[in-house]
N, CA, C, O and the ligand as a Tripos MOL2 file, in Angstrom:
@<TRIPOS>MOLECULE
protein
  305   303    77     0     0
PROTEIN
NO_CHARGES

@<TRIPOS>ATOM
      1 N         -61.0540  110.5670   -7.5120 N.3       1 MET1
      2 CA        -62.1000  110.0490   -6.6320 C.3       1 MET1
      3 C         -63.0940  109.2060   -7.4290 C.2       1 MET1
      4 O         -63.4910  108.1150   -7.0210 O.2       1 MET1
      5 N         -63.4740  109.7470   -8.5660 N.am      2 GLY2
      6 CA        -64.4270  109.0040   -9.3880 C.3       2 GLY2
      7 C         -63.8530  107.6800   -9.8420 C.2       2 GLY2
      8 O         -64.5540  106.6720   -9.9320 O.2       2 GLY2
      9 N         -62.5430  107.7040  -10.1310 N.am      3 LEU3
     10 CA        -61.9000  106.4730  -10.5980 C.3       3 LEU3
     11 C         -61.9140  105.4140   -9.5030 C.2       3 LEU3
     12 O         -62.1760  104.2360   -9.7490 O.2       3 LEU3
     13 N         -61.6240  105.8720   -8.2870 N.am      4 VAL4
     14 CA        -61.6080  104.9140   -7.1650 C.3       4 VAL4
     15 C         -62.9850  104.3090   -6.9780 C.2       4 VAL4
     16 O         -63.1290  103.1020   -6.7840 O.2       4 VAL4
     17 N         -64.0030  105.1700   -7.0400 N.am      5 LEU5
     18 CA        -65.3780  104.6650   -6.8760 C.3       5 LEU5
     19 C         -65.7070  103.6580   -7.9670 C.2       5 LEU5
     20 O         -66.3450  102.6340   -7.7220 O.2       5 LEU5
     21 N         -65.2600  103.9680   -9.1660 N.am      6 ARG6
     22 CA        -65.5590  103.0580  -10.2840 C.3       6 ARG6
     23 C         -64.8590  101.7090  -10.0760 C.2       6 ARG6
     24 O         -65.4300  100.6430  -10.3070 O.2       6 ARG6
     25 N         -63.5980  101.8000   -9.6310 N.am      7 LEU7
     26 CA        -62.8640  100.5530   -9.3880 C.3       7 LEU7
     27 C         -63.5350   99.7310   -8.2890 C.2       7 LEU7
     28 O         -63.6430   98.5080   -8.3780 O.2       7 LEU7
     29 N         -63.9780  100.4350   -7.2570 N.am      8 LEU8
     30 CA        -64.6670   99.7360   -6.1690 C.3       8 LEU8
     31 C         -65.9300   99.0650   -6.6800 C.2       8 LEU8
     32 O         -66.2410   97.9290   -6.3220 O.2       8 LEU8
     33 N         -66.6440   99.7840   -7.5170 N.am      9 LEU9
     34 CA        -67.8880   99.2410   -8.0680 C.3       9 LEU9
     35 C         -67.5990   97.9980   -8.9100 C.2       9 LEU9
     36 O         -68.3020   96.9920   -8.8170 O.2       9 LEU9
     37 N         -66.5600   98.0880   -9.7270 N.am     10 ILE10
     38 CA        -66.1950   96.9390  -10.5720 C.3      10 ILE10
     39 C         -65.7970   95.7580   -9.6960 C.2      10 ILE10
     40 O         -66.1870   94.6190   -9.9540 O.2      10 ILE10
     41 N         -65.0150   96.0450   -8.6590 N.am     11 ALA11
     42 CA        -64.5810   94.9680   -7.7600 C.3      11 ALA11
     43 C         -65.7790   94.3190   -7.0900 C.2      11 ALA11
     44 O         -65.8420   93.0980   -6.9450 O.2      11 ALA11
     45 N         -66.7280   95.1500   -6.6830 N.am     12 ALA12
     46 CA        -67.9200   94.6200   -6.0230 C.3      12 ALA12
     47 C         -68.7150   93.7500   -6.9840 C.2      12 ALA12
     48 O         -69.2140   92.6910   -6.6050 O.2      12 ALA12
     49 N         -68.8300   94.1990   -8.2290 N.am     13 VAL13
     50 CA        -69.5920   93.4320   -9.2160 C.3      13 VAL13
     51 C         -68.8940   92.1020   -9.4910 C.2      13 VAL13
     52 O         -69.5390   91.0580   -9.5780 O.2      13 VAL13
     53 N         -67.5660   92.1530   -9.6280 N.am     14 VAL14
     54 CA        -66.8170   90.9150   -9.8890 C.3      14 VAL14
     55 C         -66.9650   89.9560   -8.7190 C.2      14 VAL14
     56 O         -67.1870   88.7590   -8.9050 O.2      14 VAL14
     57 N         -66.8390   90.5020   -7.4990 N.am     15 TRP15
     58 CA        -66.9650   89.6510   -6.3150 C.3      15 TRP15
     59 C         -68.3470   89.0220   -6.2570 C.2      15 TRP15
     60 O         -68.4960   87.8340   -5.9680 O.2      15 TRP15
     61 N         -69.3500   89.8370   -6.5370 N.am     16 LEU16
     62 CA        -70.7300   89.3320   -6.5120 C.3      16 LEU16
     63 C         -70.9050   88.2360   -7.5580 C.2      16 LEU16
     64 O         -71.5580   87.2220   -7.3140 O.2      16 LEU16
     65 N         -70.3050   88.4620   -8.7330 N.am     17 GLY17
     66 CA        -70.4210   87.4640   -9.7880 C.3      17 GLY17
     67 C         -69.7890   86.1420   -9.3790 C.2      17 GLY17
     68 O         -70.3740   85.0760   -9.5740 O.2      17 GLY17
     69 N         -68.5940   86.2190   -8.8120 N.am     18 ILE18
     70 CA        -67.9100   84.9930   -8.3750 C.3      18 ILE18
     71 C         -68.7150   84.3050   -7.2840 C.2      18 ILE18
     72 O         -68.8650   83.0830   -7.2700 O.2      18 ILE18
     73 N         -69.2300   85.1250   -6.3700 N.am     19 HIS19
     74 CA        -70.0160   84.5840   -5.2570 C.3      19 HIS19
     75 C         -71.2520   83.8570   -5.7820 C.2      19 HIS19
     76 O         -71.5540   82.7400   -5.3610 O.2      19 HIS19
     77 N         -71.9460   84.4900   -6.6860 N.am     20 LEU20
     78 CA        -73.1600   83.8810   -7.2350 C.3      20 LEU20
     79 C         -72.8210   82.6290   -8.0290 C.2      20 LEU20
     80 O         -73.5410   81.6320   -7.9820 O.2      20 LEU20
     81 N         -71.6950   82.7000   -8.7730 N.am     21 LEU21
     82 CA        -71.2920   81.5560   -9.5870 C.3      21 LEU21
     83 C         -71.0030   80.3550   -8.6930 C.2      21 LEU21
     84 O         -71.3970   79.2300   -8.9980 O.2      21 LEU21
     85 N         -70.3070   80.6130   -7.5820 N.am     22 ARG22
     86 CA        -69.9990   79.5270   -6.6580 C.3      22 ARG22
     87 C         -71.2730   78.9450   -6.0830 C.2      22 ARG22
     88 O         -71.4400   77.7270   -6.0140 O.2      22 ARG22
     89 N         -72.1640   79.8200   -5.6740 N.am     23 LYS23
     90 CA        -73.4220   79.3730   -5.0860 C.3      23 LYS23
     91 C         -74.2060   78.5460   -6.1100 C.2      23 LYS23
     92 O         -74.7670   77.4940   -5.8010 O.2      23 LYS23
     93 N         -74.2200   79.0650   -7.3340 N.am     24 TRP24
     94 CA        -74.9810   78.4010   -8.3840 C.3      24 TRP24
     95 C         -74.3620   77.0490   -8.7200 C.2      24 TRP24
     96 O         -75.0670   76.0890   -9.0300 O.2      24 TRP24
     97 N         -73.0360   76.9890   -8.6520 N.am     25 ARG25
     98 CA        -72.3590   75.7300   -8.9620 C.3      25 ARG25
     99 C         -72.5500   74.7150   -7.8550 C.2      25 ARG25
    100 O         -72.7290   73.5250   -8.1170 O.2      25 ARG25
    101 N         -72.5140   75.1850   -6.6130 N.am     26 ARG26
    102 CA        -72.6110   74.2630   -5.4890 C.3      26 ARG26
    103 C         -74.0360   73.7860   -5.2900 C.2      26 ARG26
    104 O         -74.2660   72.6370   -4.9130 O.2      26 ARG26
    105 N         -74.9820   74.6570   -5.5410 N.am     27 GLY27
    106 CA        -76.3840   74.3390   -5.2520 C.3      27 GLY27
    107 C         -76.8400   73.0340   -5.8800 C.2      27 GLY27
    108 O         -77.2440   72.1230   -5.1570 O.2      27 GLY27
    109 N         -76.7900   72.9090   -7.2270 N.am     28 PRO28
    110 CA        -77.2460   71.6810   -7.8840 C.3      28 PRO28
    111 C         -76.4580   70.4670   -7.4280 C.2      28 PRO28
    112 O         -77.0030   69.3680   -7.3330 O.2      28 PRO28
    113 N         -75.1580   70.6670   -7.1420 N.am     29 ASP29
    114 CA        -74.3190   69.5480   -6.7180 C.3      29 ASP29
    115 C         -74.8390   68.9460   -5.4290 C.2      29 ASP29
    116 O         -74.9150   67.7280   -5.2730 O.2      29 ASP29
    117 N         -75.2020   69.8420   -4.4930 N.am     30 ASP30
    118 CA        -75.6560   69.3420   -3.1980 C.3      30 ASP30
    119 C         -76.9620   68.5700   -3.3290 C.2      30 ASP30
    120 O         -77.2110   67.6180   -2.5900 O.2      30 ASP30
    121 N         -77.7940   68.9930   -4.2810 N.am     31 GLN31
    122 CA        -79.0920   68.3540   -4.3960 C.3      31 GLN31
    123 C         -78.9980   67.0180   -5.1410 C.2      31 GLN31
    124 O         -79.6810   66.0560   -4.7920 O.2      31 GLN31
    125 N         -78.1430   66.9690   -6.1740 N.am     32 THR32
    126 CA        -78.0900   65.7660   -6.9970 C.3      32 THR32
    127 C         -77.2270   64.6850   -6.3590 C.2      32 THR32
    128 O         -77.5250   63.4960   -6.4690 O.2      32 THR32
    129 N         -76.1480   65.1090   -5.6880 N.am     33 SER33
    130 CA        -75.2290   64.1230   -5.1280 C.3      33 SER33
    131 C         -75.9270   63.3530   -4.0160 C.2      33 SER33
    132 O         -76.5260   63.9450   -3.1180 O.2      33 SER33
    133 N         -75.8450   62.0450   -4.0830 N.am     34 SER34
    134 CA        -76.4770   61.2250   -3.0620 C.3      34 SER34
    135 C         -75.6050   61.2200   -1.8150 C.2      34 SER34
    136 O         -74.3780   61.2430   -1.9120 O.2      34 SER34
    137 N         -76.2180   61.1900   -0.6730 N.am     35 PRO35
    138 CA        -75.4260   61.1530    0.5600 C.3      35 PRO35
    139 C         -74.6450   59.8630    0.6520 C.2      35 PRO35
    140 O         -75.0790   58.8410    0.1220 O.2      35 PRO35
    141 N         -73.4940   59.8860    1.3170 N.am     36 PRO36
    142 CA        -72.6770   58.6670    1.4310 C.3      36 PRO36
    143 C         -73.4360   57.5870    2.1700 C.2      36 PRO36
    144 O         -74.1630   57.8780    3.1190 O.2      36 PRO36
    145 N         -73.2770   56.3430    1.7480 N.am     37 PRO37
    146 CA        -73.9840   55.2430    2.4030 C.3      37 PRO37
    147 C         -73.5920   55.1350    3.8610 C.2      37 PRO37
    148 O         -72.4090   55.1210    4.2020 O.2      37 PRO37
    149 N         -74.5800   55.0590    4.7030 N.am     38 SER38
    150 CA        -74.3110   55.0290    6.1420 C.3      38 SER38
    151 C         -74.2520   53.5930    6.6290 C.2      38 SER38
    152 O         -74.8720   53.2460    7.6340 O.2      38 SER38
    153 N         -73.5090   52.7610    5.9170 N.am     39 SER39
    154 CA        -73.3720   51.3740    6.3460 C.3      39 SER39
    155 C         -72.5590   51.3010    7.6340 C.2      39 SER39
    156 O         -72.8560   50.5030    8.5220 O.2      39 SER39
    157 N         -71.5250   52.1460    7.7260 N.am     40 SER40
    158 CA        -70.7600   52.1950    8.9620 C.3      40 SER40
    159 C         -71.5380   52.9900    9.9890 C.2      40 SER40
    160 O         -72.2840   53.9080    9.6460 O.2      40 SER40
    161 N         -71.3610   52.6310   11.2540 N.am     41 LYS41
    162 CA        -72.1420   53.2970   12.2930 C.3      41 LYS41
    163 C         -71.4840   54.5800   12.7590 C.2      41 LYS41
    164 O         -71.6090   54.9520   13.9260 O.2      41 LYS41
    165 N         -70.7880   55.2600   11.8660 N.am     42 GLY42
    166 CA        -70.1310   56.5160   12.2300 C.3      42 GLY42
    167 C         -71.1510   57.6250   12.4090 C.2      42 GLY42
    168 O         -72.1470   57.6930   11.6890 O.2      42 GLY42
    169 N         -70.8940   58.4830   13.3660 N.am     43 LYS43
    170 CA        -71.8300   59.5780   13.6140 C.3      43 LYS43
    171 C         -71.7600   60.5980   12.4900 C.2      43 LYS43
    172 O         -72.7640   61.2140   12.1340 O.2      43 LYS43
    173 N         -70.5670   60.7710   11.9340 N.am     44 ALA44
    174 CA        -70.4070   61.7780   10.8900 C.3      44 ALA44
    175 C         -71.0240   61.2910    9.5800 C.2      44 ALA44
    176 O         -71.2840   62.0930    8.6830 O.2      44 ALA44
    177 N         -71.2600   59.9890    9.4640 N.am     45 GLY45
    178 CA        -71.8580   59.4630    8.2550 C.3      45 GLY45
    179 C         -70.8500   59.2300    7.1630 C.2      45 GLY45
    180 O         -71.2270   58.8360    6.0590 O.2      45 GLY45
    181 N         -69.5740   59.4600    7.4290 N.am     46 GLY46
    182 CA        -68.5550   59.2660    6.4130 C.3      46 GLY46
    183 C         -67.4370   58.3830    6.9210 C.2      46 GLY46
    184 O         -67.4340   57.9370    8.0680 O.2      46 GLY46
    185 N         -66.4900   58.1460    6.0350 N.am     47 TYR47
    186 CA        -65.3630   57.3010    6.4010 C.3      47 TYR47
    187 C         -64.4090   58.0790    7.2840 C.2      47 TYR47
    188 O         -64.0580   59.2210    6.9880 O.2      47 TYR47
    189 N         -63.9940   57.4490    8.3710 N.am     48 GLN48
    190 CA        -63.0280   58.0890    9.2540 C.3      48 GLN48
    191 C         -61.7240   57.3220    9.1950 C.2      48 GLN48
    192 O         -61.7170   56.1020    9.3620 O.2      48 GLN48
    193 N         -60.6200   58.0140    8.9610 N.am     49 PRO49
    194 CA        -59.3280   57.3170    8.9110 C.3      49 PRO49
    195 C         -58.9640   56.7540   10.2640 C.2      49 PRO49
    196 O         -59.1260   57.4080   11.2940 O.2      49 PRO49
    197 N         -58.4680   55.5320   10.2460 N.am     50 MET50
    198 CA        -58.0880   54.8770   11.4890 C.3      50 MET50
    199 C         -56.5850   55.0100   11.6910 C.2      50 MET50
    200 O         -55.7960   54.8870   10.7540 O.2      50 MET50
    201 N         -56.2190   55.2620   12.9270 N.am     51 VAL51
    202 CA        -54.8050   55.4340   13.2730 C.3      51 VAL51
    203 C         -54.4640   54.4460   14.3630 C.2      51 VAL51
    204 O         -55.2850   54.1230   15.2210 O.2      51 VAL51
    205 N         -53.2330   53.9730   14.3080 N.am     52 ARG52
    206 CA        -52.7980   53.0020   15.3030 C.3      52 ARG52
    207 C         -52.0100   53.7100   16.4010 C.2      52 ARG52
    208 O         -51.1560   54.5540   16.1300 O.2      52 ARG52
    209 N         -52.3110   53.3520   17.6320 N.am     53 CYS53
    210 CA        -51.5860   53.9300   18.7590 C.3      53 CYS53
    211 C         -50.1430   53.4250   18.7420 C.2      53 CYS53
    212 O         -49.8940   52.2390   18.5260 O.2      53 CYS53
    213 N         -49.2100   54.3260   18.9700 N.am     54 ARG54
    214 CA        -47.8040   53.9370   18.9080 C.3      54 ARG54
    215 C         -47.4150   53.0460   20.0790 C.2      54 ARG54
    216 O         -46.5050   52.2230   19.9810 O.2      54 ARG54
    217 N         -48.1190   53.2270   21.1780 N.am     55 GLU55
    218 CA        -47.7250   52.5160   22.3920 C.3      55 GLU55
    219 C         -48.3390   51.1200   22.4610 C.2      55 GLU55
    220 O         -47.6190   50.1250   22.5550 O.2      55 GLU55
    221 N         -49.6550   51.0470   22.4140 N.am     56 CYS56
    222 CA        -50.3210   49.7590   22.6200 C.3      56 CYS56
    223 C         -50.8020   49.1510   21.3020 C.2      56 CYS56
    224 O         -51.1930   47.9840   21.2750 O.2      56 CYS56
    225 N         -50.7810   49.9160   20.2150 N.am     57 GLY57
    226 CA        -51.1200   49.3600   18.9230 C.3      57 GLY57
    227 C         -52.6010   49.2200   18.6620 C.2      57 GLY57
    228 O         -52.9940   48.5670   17.6960 O.2      57 GLY57
    229 N         -53.4360   49.8160   19.4970 N.am     58 VAL58
    230 CA        -54.8690   49.7230   19.2980 C.3      58 VAL58
    231 C         -55.2720   50.6770   18.1810 C.2      58 VAL58
    232 O         -54.6890   51.7510   18.0320 O.2      58 VAL58
    233 N         -56.2680   50.2820   17.3990 N.am     59 HIS59
    234 CA        -56.7220   51.1180   16.2950 C.3      59 HIS59
    235 C         -57.8410   52.0330   16.7620 C.2      59 HIS59
    236 O         -58.8110   51.5910   17.3780 O.2      59 HIS59
    237 N         -57.6900   53.3070   16.4600 N.am     60 LEU60
    238 CA        -58.6720   54.3050   16.8800 C.3      60 LEU60
    239 C         -58.9200   55.2710   15.7320 C.2      60 LEU60
    240 O         -58.0860   55.3980   14.8360 O.2      60 LEU60
    241 N         -60.0680   55.9570   15.7530 N.am     61 PRO61
    242 CA        -60.2670   57.0380   14.7820 C.3      61 PRO61
    243 C         -59.2000   58.1070   14.9700 C.2      61 PRO61
    244 O         -58.7410   58.3530   16.0850 O.2      61 PRO61
    245 N         -58.8120   58.7350   13.8690 N.am     62 ALA62
    246 CA        -57.7160   59.7020   13.9260 C.3      62 ALA62
    247 C         -57.9980   60.8160   14.9210 C.2      62 ALA62
    248 O         -57.0720   61.3860   15.4990 O.2      62 ALA62
    249 N         -59.2770   61.1270   15.1230 N.am     63 GLN63
    250 CA        -59.6080   62.2230   16.0360 C.3      63 GLN63
    251 C         -59.3580   61.8260   17.4850 C.2      63 GLN63
    252 O         -59.1000   62.6850   18.3280 O.2      63 GLN63
    253 N         -59.4320   60.5350   17.7800 N.am     64 ALA64
    254 CA        -59.3050   60.0900   19.1640 C.3      64 ALA64
    255 C         -57.8520   59.9230   19.5630 C.2      64 ALA64
    256 O         -57.5490   59.7270   20.7400 O.2      64 ALA64
    257 N         -56.9490   59.9990   18.5920 N.am     65 VAL65
    258 CA        -55.5380   59.8180   18.9020 C.3      65 VAL65
    259 C         -54.8840   61.1890   19.0450 C.2      65 VAL65
    260 O         -55.1730   62.1070   18.2780 O.2      65 VAL65
    261 N         -54.0080   61.3180   20.0240 N.am     66 SER66
    262 CA        -53.3610   62.6010   20.2630 C.3      66 SER66
    263 C         -52.3690   62.8980   19.1450 C.2      66 SER66
    264 O         -52.1030   62.0570   18.2870 O.2      66 SER66
    265 N         -51.8260   64.1180   19.1780 N.am     67 SER67
    266 CA        -50.8870   64.5200   18.1390 C.3      67 SER67
    267 C         -49.6130   63.6920   18.1920 C.2      67 SER67
    268 O         -48.8920   63.6030   17.1990 O.2      67 SER67
    269 N         -49.3300   63.0900   19.3330 N.am     68 GLN68
    270 CA        -48.1280   62.2730   19.4500 C.3      68 GLN68
    271 C         -48.3800   60.8410   19.0080 C.2      68 GLN68
    272 O         -47.4710   60.0110   19.0560 O.2      68 GLN68
    273 N         -49.6120   60.5350   18.5750 N.am     69 GLY69
    274 CA        -49.9130   59.1990   18.1280 C.3      69 GLY69
    275 C         -50.2290   58.2440   19.2530 C.2      69 GLY69
    276 O         -50.0500   57.0340   19.1110 O.2      69 GLY69
    277 N         -50.6920   58.7640   20.3590 N.am     70 LEU70
    278 CA        -51.0150   57.9190   21.5030 C.3      70 LEU70
    279 C         -52.5050   57.9740   21.7810 C.2      70 LEU70
    280 O         -53.1500   59.0080   21.6060 O.2      70 LEU70
    281 N         -53.0450   56.8330   22.2220 N.am     71 CYS71
    282 CA        -54.4540   56.8180   22.5780 C.3      71 CYS71
    283 C         -54.6290   57.4410   23.9580 C.2      71 CYS71
    284 O         -53.6570   57.7520   24.6460 O.2      71 CYS71
    285 N         -55.8780   57.6140   24.3430 N.am     72 GLY72
    286 CA        -56.1530   58.2760   25.6220 C.3      72 GLY72
    287 C         -55.6130   57.5040   26.7980 C.2      72 GLY72
    288 O         -55.2190   58.0930   27.8050 O.2      72 GLY72
    289 N         -55.5900   56.1830   26.6820 N.am     73 LYS73
    290 CA        -55.1340   55.3490   27.7780 C.3      73 LYS73
    291 C         -53.6220   55.5070   27.9760 C.2      73 LYS73
    292 O         -53.1370   55.5900   29.1040 O.2      73 LYS73
    293 N         -52.8830   55.5470   26.8470 N.am     74 CYS74
    294 CA        -51.4260   55.6100   26.9390 C.3      74 CYS74
    295 C         -50.9460   57.0250   27.2570 C.2      74 CYS74
    296 O         -49.8080   57.2090   27.6880 O.2      74 CYS74
    297 N         -51.7950   58.0140   27.0490 N.am     75 LEU75
    298 CA        -51.3910   59.3800   27.3580 C.3      75 LEU75
    299 C         -51.2550   59.5680   28.8670 C.2      75 LEU75
    300 O         -50.4560   60.3820   29.3300 O.2      75 LEU75
    301 N         -52.0330   58.8180   29.6210 N.am     76 ARG76
    302 CA        -52.0130   58.9880   31.0670 C.3      76 ARG76
    303 C         -50.7710   58.3890   31.6870 C.2      76 ARG76
    304 O         -50.5990   58.4480   32.9040 O.2      76 ARG76
    305 ZN        -52.3970   53.2330   23.3950 Zn       77 ZN77
@<TRIPOS>BOND
     1     1     2 1
     2     2     3 1
     3     3     4 2
     4     3     5 am
     5     5     6 1
     6     6     7 1
     7     7     8 2
     8     7     9 am
     9     9    10 1
    10    10    11 1
    11    11    12 2
    12    11    13 am
    13    13    14 1
    14    14    15 1
    15    15    16 2
    16    15    17 am
    17    17    18 1
    18    18    19 1
    19    19    20 2
    20    19    21 am
    21    21    22 1
    22    22    23 1
    23    23    24 2
    24    23    25 am
    25    25    26 1
    26    26    27 1
    27    27    28 2
    28    27    29 am
    29    29    30 1
    30    30    31 1
    31    31    32 2
    32    31    33 am
    33    33    34 1
    34    34    35 1
    35    35    36 2
    36    35    37 am
    37    37    38 1
    38    38    39 1
    39    39    40 2
    40    39    41 am
    41    41    42 1
    42    42    43 1
    43    43    44 2
    44    43    45 am
    45    45    46 1
    46    46    47 1
    47    47    48 2
    48    47    49 am
    49    49    50 1
    50    50    51 1
    51    51    52 2
    52    51    53 am
    53    53    54 1
    54    54    55 1
    55    55    56 2
    56    55    57 am
    57    57    58 1
    58    58    59 1
    59    59    60 2
    60    59    61 am
    61    61    62 1
    62    62    63 1
    63    63    64 2
    64    63    65 am
    65    65    66 1
    66    66    67 1
    67    67    68 2
    68    67    69 am
    69    69    70 1
    70    70    71 1
    71    71    72 2
    72    71    73 am
    73    73    74 1
    74    74    75 1
    75    75    76 2
    76    75    77 am
    77    77    78 1
    78    78    79 1
    79    79    80 2
    80    79    81 am
    81    81    82 1
    82    82    83 1
    83    83    84 2
    84    83    85 am
    85    85    86 1
    86    86    87 1
    87    87    88 2
    88    87    89 am
    89    89    90 1
    90    90    91 1
    91    91    92 2
    92    91    93 am
    93    93    94 1
    94    94    95 1
    95    95    96 2
    96    95    97 am
    97    97    98 1
    98    98    99 1
    99    99   100 2
   100    99   101 am
   101   101   102 1
   102   102   103 1
   103   103   104 2
   104   103   105 am
   105   105   106 1
   106   106   107 1
   107   107   108 2
   108   107   109 am
   109   109   110 1
   110   110   111 1
   111   111   112 2
   112   111   113 am
   113   113   114 1
   114   114   115 1
   115   115   116 2
   116   115   117 am
   117   117   118 1
   118   118   119 1
   119   119   120 2
   120   119   121 am
   121   121   122 1
   122   122   123 1
   123   123   124 2
   124   123   125 am
   125   125   126 1
   126   126   127 1
   127   127   128 2
   128   127   129 am
   129   129   130 1
   130   130   131 1
   131   131   132 2
   132   131   133 am
   133   133   134 1
   134   134   135 1
   135   135   136 2
   136   135   137 am
   137   137   138 1
   138   138   139 1
   139   139   140 2
   140   139   141 am
   141   141   142 1
   142   142   143 1
   143   143   144 2
   144   143   145 am
   145   145   146 1
   146   146   147 1
   147   147   148 2
   148   147   149 am
   149   149   150 1
   150   150   151 1
   151   151   152 2
   152   151   153 am
   153   153   154 1
   154   154   155 1
   155   155   156 2
   156   155   157 am
   157   157   158 1
   158   158   159 1
   159   159   160 2
   160   159   161 am
   161   161   162 1
   162   162   163 1
   163   163   164 2
   164   163   165 am
   165   165   166 1
   166   166   167 1
   167   167   168 2
   168   167   169 am
   169   169   170 1
   170   170   171 1
   171   171   172 2
   172   171   173 am
   173   173   174 1
   174   174   175 1
   175   175   176 2
   176   175   177 am
   177   177   178 1
   178   178   179 1
   179   179   180 2
   180   179   181 am
   181   181   182 1
   182   182   183 1
   183   183   184 2
   184   183   185 am
   185   185   186 1
   186   186   187 1
   187   187   188 2
   188   187   189 am
   189   189   190 1
   190   190   191 1
   191   191   192 2
   192   191   193 am
   193   193   194 1
   194   194   195 1
   195   195   196 2
   196   195   197 am
   197   197   198 1
   198   198   199 1
   199   199   200 2
   200   199   201 am
   201   201   202 1
   202   202   203 1
   203   203   204 2
   204   203   205 am
   205   205   206 1
   206   206   207 1
   207   207   208 2
   208   207   209 am
   209   209   210 1
   210   210   211 1
   211   211   212 2
   212   211   213 am
   213   213   214 1
   214   214   215 1
   215   215   216 2
   216   215   217 am
   217   217   218 1
   218   218   219 1
   219   219   220 2
   220   219   221 am
   221   221   222 1
   222   222   223 1
   223   223   224 2
   224   223   225 am
   225   225   226 1
   226   226   227 1
   227   227   228 2
   228   227   229 am
   229   229   230 1
   230   230   231 1
   231   231   232 2
   232   231   233 am
   233   233   234 1
   234   234   235 1
   235   235   236 2
   236   235   237 am
   237   237   238 1
   238   238   239 1
   239   239   240 2
   240   239   241 am
   241   241   242 1
   242   242   243 1
   243   243   244 2
   244   243   245 am
   245   245   246 1
   246   246   247 1
   247   247   248 2
   248   247   249 am
   249   249   250 1
   250   250   251 1
   251   251   252 2
   252   251   253 am
   253   253   254 1
   254   254   255 1
   255   255   256 2
   256   255   257 am
   257   257   258 1
   258   258   259 1
   259   259   260 2
   260   259   261 am
   261   261   262 1
   262   262   263 1
   263   263   264 2
   264   263   265 am
   265   265   266 1
   266   266   267 1
   267   267   268 2
   268   267   269 am
   269   269   270 1
   270   270   271 1
   271   271   272 2
   272   271   273 am
   273   273   274 1
   274   274   275 1
   275   275   276 2
   276   275   277 am
   277   277   278 1
   278   278   279 1
   279   279   280 2
   280   279   281 am
   281   281   282 1
   282   282   283 1
   283   283   284 2
   284   283   285 am
   285   285   286 1
   286   286   287 1
   287   287   288 2
   288   287   289 am
   289   289   290 1
   290   290   291 1
   291   291   292 2
   292   291   293 am
   293   293   294 1
   294   294   295 1
   295   295   296 2
   296   295   297 am
   297   297   298 1
   298   298   299 1
   299   299   300 2
   300   299   301 am
   301   301   302 1
   302   302   303 1
   303   303   304 2
@<TRIPOS>SUBSTRUCTURE
     1 MET1         2 RESIDUE 1 A MET
     2 GLY2         6 RESIDUE 1 A GLY
     3 LEU3        10 RESIDUE 1 A LEU
     4 VAL4        14 RESIDUE 1 A VAL
     5 LEU5        18 RESIDUE 1 A LEU
     6 ARG6        22 RESIDUE 1 A ARG
     7 LEU7        26 RESIDUE 1 A LEU
     8 LEU8        30 RESIDUE 1 A LEU
     9 LEU9        34 RESIDUE 1 A LEU
    10 ILE10       38 RESIDUE 1 A ILE
    11 ALA11       42 RESIDUE 1 A ALA
    12 ALA12       46 RESIDUE 1 A ALA
    13 VAL13       50 RESIDUE 1 A VAL
    14 VAL14       54 RESIDUE 1 A VAL
    15 TRP15       58 RESIDUE 1 A TRP
    16 LEU16       62 RESIDUE 1 A LEU
    17 GLY17       66 RESIDUE 1 A GLY
    18 ILE18       70 RESIDUE 1 A ILE
    19 HIS19       74 RESIDUE 1 A HIS
    20 LEU20       78 RESIDUE 1 A LEU
    21 LEU21       82 RESIDUE 1 A LEU
    22 ARG22       86 RESIDUE 1 A ARG
    23 LYS23       90 RESIDUE 1 A LYS
    24 TRP24       94 RESIDUE 1 A TRP
    25 ARG25       98 RESIDUE 1 A ARG
    26 ARG26      102 RESIDUE 1 A ARG
    27 GLY27      106 RESIDUE 1 A GLY
    28 PRO28      110 RESIDUE 1 A PRO
    29 ASP29      114 RESIDUE 1 A ASP
    30 ASP30      118 RESIDUE 1 A ASP
    31 GLN31      122 RESIDUE 1 A GLN
    32 THR32      126 RESIDUE 1 A THR
    33 SER33      130 RESIDUE 1 A SER
    34 SER34      134 RESIDUE 1 A SER
    35 PRO35      138 RESIDUE 1 A PRO
    36 PRO36      142 RESIDUE 1 A PRO
    37 PRO37      146 RESIDUE 1 A PRO
    38 SER38      150 RESIDUE 1 A SER
    39 SER39      154 RESIDUE 1 A SER
    40 SER40      158 RESIDUE 1 A SER
    41 LYS41      162 RESIDUE 1 A LYS
    42 GLY42      166 RESIDUE 1 A GLY
    43 LYS43      170 RESIDUE 1 A LYS
    44 ALA44      174 RESIDUE 1 A ALA
    45 GLY45      178 RESIDUE 1 A GLY
    46 GLY46      182 RESIDUE 1 A GLY
    47 TYR47      186 RESIDUE 1 A TYR
    48 GLN48      190 RESIDUE 1 A GLN
    49 PRO49      194 RESIDUE 1 A PRO
    50 MET50      198 RESIDUE 1 A MET
    51 VAL51      202 RESIDUE 1 A VAL
    52 ARG52      206 RESIDUE 1 A ARG
    53 CYS53      210 RESIDUE 1 A CYS
    54 ARG54      214 RESIDUE 1 A ARG
    55 GLU55      218 RESIDUE 1 A GLU
    56 CYS56      222 RESIDUE 1 A CYS
    57 GLY57      226 RESIDUE 1 A GLY
    58 VAL58      230 RESIDUE 1 A VAL
    59 HIS59      234 RESIDUE 1 A HIS
    60 LEU60      238 RESIDUE 1 A LEU
    61 PRO61      242 RESIDUE 1 A PRO
    62 ALA62      246 RESIDUE 1 A ALA
    63 GLN63      250 RESIDUE 1 A GLN
    64 ALA64      254 RESIDUE 1 A ALA
    65 VAL65      258 RESIDUE 1 A VAL
    66 SER66      262 RESIDUE 1 A SER
    67 SER67      266 RESIDUE 1 A SER
    68 GLN68      270 RESIDUE 1 A GLN
    69 GLY69      274 RESIDUE 1 A GLY
    70 LEU70      278 RESIDUE 1 A LEU
    71 CYS71      282 RESIDUE 1 A CYS
    72 GLY72      286 RESIDUE 1 A GLY
    73 LYS73      290 RESIDUE 1 A LYS
    74 CYS74      294 RESIDUE 1 A CYS
    75 LEU75      298 RESIDUE 1 A LEU
    76 ARG76      302 RESIDUE 1 A ARG
    77 ZN77       305 GROUP 0 **** ****
């Protein structure tokens, strides 16, 4: 029983250490890294991959195209 408790304690300490290390590593990164330039008028503020509709060939953001590669107009 004591051994199990000790192992649990060690596991908890290791987990806490990894957790803190990740937090500590990410923290400064978020503050120092400059936000991506919002030259594009994207709502997300980042680059969105463009996909071409298989049917009509119109270019759309990947999120707006269905899994079959069709735009909303061609899906109907
Ligand atoms: Zn289409």
